C-alpha positions as a printed Julia matrix, in Angstrom:
468×3 Matrix{Float64}:
 41.65  174.69  154.15
 39.43  172.53  156.12
 35.64  174.11  156.29
 34.81  174.64  160.43
 31.59  173.57  161.69
 28.27  175.27  161.63
 29.25  176.21  165.15
 31.97  178.54  163.96
 31.35  182.01  163.36
 32.52  183.88  160.29
 34.05  186.51  162.27
 34.95  186.61  166.06
 32.07  186.9   168.53
 32.51  189.88  171.03
 31.11  189.89  174.36
 31.45  192.25  177.53
 33.07  190.81  180.62
 32.15  191.93  183.88
 35.49  192.43  185.81
 36.05  190.37  189.29
 35.39  192.64  192.13
 38.32  193.69  194.28
 41.35  192.08  192.04
 43.69  193.43  189.45
 44.43  192.28  186.26
 47.96  190.66  186.38
 48.47  189.55  182.8
 46.32  191.78  180.12
 47.78  189.41  177.15
 46.19  186.24  178.6
 44.16  183.9   176.31
 41.85  180.89  177.33
 41.27  177.98  175.11
 38.35  175.0   175.74
 39.48  171.85  173.93
 37.51  169.31  172.65
 37.5   166.59  170.3
 35.98  168.33  167.07
 36.36  172.26  168.03
 38.79  174.27  169.62
 37.13  177.28  171.44
 39.47  180.53  172.15
 39.12  183.62  174.0
 41.16  186.46  173.81
 40.76  190.2   175.53
 39.18  192.97  173.0
 38.96  196.42  173.09
 37.83  197.96  176.68
 35.73  195.41  178.79
 35.07  192.65  176.01
 36.01  189.54  175.09
 36.46  187.97  171.52
 35.81  184.46  171.18
 36.84  182.43  168.08
 36.16  178.49  167.28
 38.74  176.27  165.2
 39.32  172.94  164.12
 41.77  170.62  165.4
 43.78  169.78  161.93
 47.31  170.91  161.9
 46.63  173.88  159.73
 43.73  174.95  162.07
 46.35  174.83  165.16
 48.64  177.07  163.06
 45.75  179.3   162.42
 45.02  179.79  165.79
 48.77  180.36  166.98
 48.67  183.22  163.92
 45.21  184.64  165.64
 46.86  184.73  169.0
 49.85  186.49  167.73
 47.73  189.3   166.11
 46.23  190.17  169.2
 49.49  190.31  171.15
 48.77  187.05  173.37
 51.7   186.41  175.43
 50.36  183.42  177.78
 47.62  180.51  177.01
 45.85  178.92  179.69
 44.17  175.65  178.52
 42.51  172.63  180.12
 44.02  169.29  180.56
 41.51  167.4   178.54
 42.66  163.72  177.67
 45.53  164.09  175.45
 43.63  166.5   172.99
 45.54  169.39  174.53
 49.16  167.76  173.66
 49.14  168.8   170.05
 47.87  172.39  170.77
 50.27  173.11  173.57
 53.24  171.96  171.66
 52.5   174.07  168.67
 52.22  176.82  170.76
 55.01  176.63  172.91
 56.89  176.32  169.33
 55.69  179.18  168.84
 57.04  180.78  171.67
 53.88  181.24  173.82
 54.17  180.64  177.57
 51.89  177.58  177.96
 49.45  176.94  181.19
 48.13  173.59  181.52
 45.51  173.22  184.55
 43.13  170.76  185.59
 39.25  170.68  185.74
 39.53  170.84  189.65
 41.6   174.22  189.73
 38.79  176.03  187.53
 35.8   174.72  189.98
 37.55  175.79  193.01
 37.42  179.3   191.84
 33.94  180.58  192.76
 31.79  182.38  190.57
 29.04  181.78  187.91
 30.03  179.81  185.25
 27.22  178.8   183.46
 26.3   181.94  181.81
 29.77  182.1   180.08
 31.73  179.71  177.54
 34.31  177.65  179.09
 36.83  179.61  177.14
 36.02  183.12  178.56
 36.1   181.89  182.04
 39.47  180.17  181.68
 40.82  183.21  179.89
 39.06  185.73  182.93
 40.68  183.58  185.63
 44.17  183.33  183.69
 44.25  187.1   183.22
 43.86  187.63  187.03
 46.5   185.3   187.92
 44.24  182.74  189.24
 45.08  179.97  187.5
 48.64  177.57  188.59
 50.13  175.68  185.96
 50.29  172.17  186.0
 53.72  170.6   186.58
 55.35  169.34  183.58
 58.95  167.82  183.49
 61.97  169.24  181.35
 61.48  168.67  177.87
 64.1   165.9   177.2
 62.35  163.9   179.56
 58.6   164.15  178.34
 59.68  162.02  175.41
 61.31  159.2   178.07
 58.1   159.57  180.23
 55.95  158.35  177.13
 58.48  155.73  176.42
 58.08  154.62  180.26
 53.97  154.73  180.46
 53.61  152.95  177.02
 55.99  150.33  178.36
 54.18  150.36  181.79
 50.81  149.64  179.52
 52.37  146.97  177.61
 52.87  145.02  180.77
 49.35  146.04  181.91
 47.94  144.54  178.75
 49.94  141.23  178.68
 48.7   140.2   182.25
 45.46  138.99  181.3
 46.81  136.56  178.6
 48.7   134.51  181.42
 47.99  132.99  184.69
 44.48  133.23  185.65
 42.74  134.46  182.75
 42.8   133.1   179.33
 45.48  130.19  179.64
 44.3   129.46  182.87
 40.33  129.54  181.99
 41.25  127.21  178.81
 43.33  124.87  180.9
 40.34  124.52  183.36
 37.84  124.05  180.69
 39.55  121.14  179.53
 40.19  119.79  183.65
 43.68  120.23  183.19
 44.6   121.18  186.39
 47.89  122.41  186.18
 47.68  125.27  188.47
 46.9   122.81  191.43
 50.44  120.87  191.04
 52.49  124.17  190.02
 52.53  127.55  191.92
 53.09  129.36  188.63
 52.11  128.08  185.1
 54.12  130.86  183.71
 57.13  129.59  185.06
 59.98  127.01  183.53
 57.88  123.91  184.15
 54.29  125.41  183.42
 55.55  127.01  179.84
 57.43  123.62  178.56
 54.1   121.7   179.71
 51.74  124.34  177.61
 53.85  124.89  174.68
 54.11  120.63  174.57
 50.49  120.72  174.71
 49.9   123.28  171.74
 52.35  121.34  169.64
 50.13  118.04  169.89
 51.34  116.24  172.86
 48.65  114.59  175.16
 50.18  111.8   177.06
 50.07  113.2   180.62
 53.33  110.96  181.5
 55.5   112.44  178.85
 54.25  116.19  179.68
 54.96  115.43  183.33
 58.51  114.44  182.54
 58.95  118.19  181.99
 58.9   118.54  185.34
 61.74  120.73  187.09
 63.51  119.2   189.9
 62.43  121.74  192.28
 59.05  121.43  191.93
 56.92  120.06  195.32
 54.75  117.62  193.4
 56.21  114.52  191.91
 55.71  113.34  188.31
 52.99  110.77  189.14
 50.82  113.38  190.64
 51.57  115.98  187.94
 50.37  113.23  185.54
 47.23  112.64  187.15
 46.7   116.73  186.77
 47.25  116.54  183.06
 44.67  114.3   182.15
 42.06  116.26  180.51
 39.28  116.08  177.94
 41.54  118.04  175.08
 38.66  119.73  173.41
 39.73  121.38  169.99
 37.96  124.71  170.41
 39.67  124.97  174.03
 42.98  124.08  172.49
 42.72  126.88  169.75
 42.1   129.44  172.63
 45.35  128.04  174.68
 47.27  128.24  171.41
 46.3   132.15  170.92
 46.61  133.04  174.01
 50.18  131.56  174.05
 50.6   133.37  170.83
 49.9   136.39  172.62
 52.04  136.06  175.84
 54.78  135.55  173.32
 54.3   138.85  171.1
 54.29  140.97  174.41
 57.81  139.94  175.34
 58.82  141.24  171.89
 57.2   144.2   172.14
 58.79  145.13  175.26
 62.26  144.66  174.69
 62.09  146.78  171.4
 60.62  149.76  174.04
 63.4   148.87  176.12
 65.65  149.23  173.01
 64.01  152.55  172.4
 64.45  154.11  175.88
 68.14  153.15  175.98
 68.58  154.84  172.84
 66.65  157.95  174.2
 68.79  157.84  177.26
 71.97  158.47  175.18
 70.12  161.81  173.48
 69.68  163.18  176.75
 72.4   165.66  177.82
 72.13  166.88  181.47
 73.21  170.15  182.67
 75.95  168.82  184.85
 78.58  166.58  184.17
 78.5   163.37  186.58
 81.09  160.84  186.88
 80.99  158.37  184.15
 81.95  155.25  186.12
 79.65  152.27  186.07
 77.96  151.64  189.12
 77.55  148.44  190.38
 74.02  146.57  190.74
 72.45  146.1   193.72
 70.24  143.04  194.77
 67.05  143.56  193.15
 63.69  143.89  195.47
 61.9   141.43  193.28
 62.47  138.79  190.86
 60.19  140.63  188.5
 60.36  139.32  184.73
 59.76  142.51  183.52
 62.18  144.53  185.25
 64.9   146.14  183.02
 68.57  145.5   183.34
 69.78  147.03  186.4
 73.9   148.05  186.11
 73.49  150.14  182.9
 69.98  152.15  183.72
 71.6   152.94  187.01
 74.49  154.49  185.46
 72.31  156.03  182.96
 70.04  157.46  185.87
 72.97  158.81  187.6
 73.95  160.74  184.67
 70.94  162.24  184.15
 70.11  163.3   187.81
 73.7   163.82  189.0
 72.95  161.82  191.94
 72.69  158.05  192.51
 68.81  157.78  193.53
 69.16  154.06  193.46
 71.41  154.11  196.53
 68.25  155.43  198.66
 66.81  152.06  200.39
 64.02  150.76  198.62
 64.36  152.32  195.44
 65.13  150.0   192.19
 66.37  151.15  189.06
 63.09  150.55  187.75
 61.35  153.01  190.21
 63.97  155.42  190.15
 63.39  155.73  186.5
 59.99  156.42  186.83
 60.22  158.94  189.4
 63.05  160.92  187.33
 60.93  160.68  184.11
 57.59  162.19  186.24
 59.15  164.86  188.25
 62.49  165.5   186.29
 65.92  166.38  187.76
 65.97  169.86  188.88
 62.64  170.3   190.53
 62.55  173.97  190.23
 59.0   174.19  189.87
 58.69  173.11  193.95
 60.16  175.55  196.22
 60.43  173.08  199.04
 60.08  169.6   199.97
 56.64  170.17  201.59
 54.91  171.46  198.2
 57.06  168.41  196.45
 55.24  165.93  198.91
 51.67  167.54  198.71
 52.03  167.44  194.99
 52.75  163.8   195.1
 49.59  163.18  197.33
 51.88  162.12  200.28
 51.34  165.14  202.64
 48.38  165.19  205.12
 45.43  167.42  204.07
 44.03  169.04  206.94
 40.49  170.56  207.51
 41.3   173.08  210.1
 38.44  175.25  212.01
 39.14  177.28  214.9
 42.47  176.37  215.07
 41.51  172.65  215.71
 42.36  169.95  213.2
 38.96  168.47  212.33
 39.99  165.97  209.98
 43.54  164.95  208.45
 43.99  162.62  205.36
 45.94  162.5   202.14
 44.29  163.51  198.9
 43.32  161.05  196.56
 45.77  161.4   193.57
 47.06  159.33  190.38
 50.56  160.21  190.58
 52.75  157.74  188.98
 55.84  158.99  191.14
 53.66  159.1   194.09
 52.87  155.27  193.61
 56.4   154.79  193.13
 57.42  156.22  196.69
 54.5   154.13  197.98
 56.16  150.95  196.57
 59.69  151.81  197.64
 58.34  152.09  201.41
 56.66  148.69  201.16
 59.79  146.94  200.55
 61.28  148.46  203.85
 58.83  147.07  206.51
 61.57  144.83  207.6
 64.77  146.62  206.79
 67.5   147.27  208.61
 68.15  150.87  207.71
 66.46  153.82  209.07
 63.71  154.22  206.59
 62.78  150.8   208.1
 62.89  151.61  211.56
 60.7   155.2   210.92
 58.03  152.6   209.52
 58.03  150.21  212.45
 58.0   153.1   214.9
 54.95  154.96  212.93
 53.28  151.65  212.4
 52.86  151.14  216.41
 51.62  154.79  216.59
 49.32  154.95  213.49
 49.12  151.67  211.88
 50.43  149.93  208.95
 48.38  151.84  206.43
 49.24  155.56  207.87
 52.91  154.4   208.39
 53.28  153.44  204.73
 52.32  157.01  203.64
 54.56  158.52  206.07
 57.61  156.34  205.11
 57.15  157.21  201.29
 56.68  160.75  202.45
 60.04  160.6   204.02
 61.72  158.94  201.05
 60.07  161.64  199.03
 62.04  164.08  201.22
 65.23  162.59  200.65
 64.92  162.14  196.8
 64.11  166.2   196.72
 66.93  167.14  198.72
 68.84  164.89  196.43
 67.61  166.11  193.07
 67.34  169.63  194.54
 70.91  170.26  195.71
 72.86  167.65  194.23
 73.68  165.75  197.1
 74.7   161.91  197.46
 72.46  159.66  199.94
 74.13  159.35  202.88
 73.34  155.65  204.58
 72.06  155.23  208.17
 71.44  152.1   209.96
 68.32  151.31  211.92
 70.41  151.54  215.11
 71.91  155.16  214.28
 68.34  156.08  213.64
 67.07  154.89  216.76
 70.1   156.39  218.95
 69.21  159.9   217.4
 65.64  159.68  217.7
 65.97  159.08  221.56
 68.55  161.8   222.08
 66.06  164.3   220.14
 63.24  162.85  222.43
 65.46  163.56  225.58
 66.03  167.02  224.12
 62.04  167.43  223.99
 61.73  166.3   227.12
 64.5   168.68  228.66
 62.87  171.7   227.24
 59.21  170.83  228.06
 60.4   170.36  231.78
 62.57  173.83  231.76
 58.8   175.39  230.76
 57.52  173.64  233.9
 60.05  174.87  236.01
 61.36  171.48  236.29
 64.53  169.11  235.68
 65.22  165.74  234.35
 67.43  163.09  236.61
 68.83  160.37  235.11
 67.34  156.91  236.53
 70.88  155.98  237.2
 71.54  158.68  239.69
 68.5   158.17  242.18
 69.27  154.46  242.64
 71.73  154.47  245.05
 69.52  156.92  247.18
 66.67  154.87  247.64
 66.41  154.18  251.51
């Protein structure tokens, strides 16, 4: 068995805890855990008004011993702080042993007033959890957690690939050899640019032979491209160019393998409902990204998991819908209403109110991938002929482009919430229909306001003939 650190007591330490005045314990069988890179501190309620604290290691055998110790103290629920990725092995171990896990953020602990300097973190977490003052962070269904991990890894592969293309390594190596390829080609990673770079790495130095790889759609002619391809051809820069090209070739293979694993995982997930199995048509993509997954099969798989076709919502591509489902799940049981859902996404306004007046209104800074996906969807609808596009243009005139973008993302998120929550298919609405509906609502609002003032509305056409 692993020997624990010198901080680990031979026996659990016991200390008295002062109860929070005016509050009643709602969870007497609650434990608090403070997770570190090398040590895990656990606090459980002791006899009377005491707390027992014990330290454990982070090896698997230590996690099993921790779970046994919690079972010996009849613990039912365990609260722990989401510290990096260190919490994942412990959370999964305790979840497999039947404990109810409560994953909390550091901000949730800081918001609760109280002295924290004279007690251990695990004691403070256990105290707050026993009084029901901690809200668990959202986690999607168990089947989607593995899918979320794969999608996040795929996004990291794409993010790590970008420094090796275009403006960093390859571009820098070409520029240092005075090969001004970027001045004659809009994208050096396109068809013409890739052929020229691979020919340079293969040993070709004649600028006219290199310029012969020009695609007929290039704006520059072969003569000008040949002038840009006359360089110094230093060996060290050629070596850097070859290395960068090799790295750029390695990432697509890794992304393809990741896509295959994601597709295999889709086949293993079994939804709670039986949606139609027919293939859905692929919609015209919003962009021509080389990293986008195949649309047709993915759209069918997403509908099978969600029970509704999220890609039918304007602005949501198969890639964005896939990200949203992996991050929020397919049922949204944890969110009582669309307001709670949009607030969690960081798309709802946060108002500072004093004396009944709104002093400041803003959206809280969040790093939710689902919230960013809704913002990306809204960014594609600025000129769309759907009701989301009409809504954006109306809000842009009132609030400006930045706040209109968030408001449109909020509207899309509410639509997706009702689709997933109540399994309702999307009903399309054109911009003209939205404008007519908005005008009717404005008319009703004006009529109600006039009625409160003891007045009435008269159509302008009814008064034209009475003017003398």
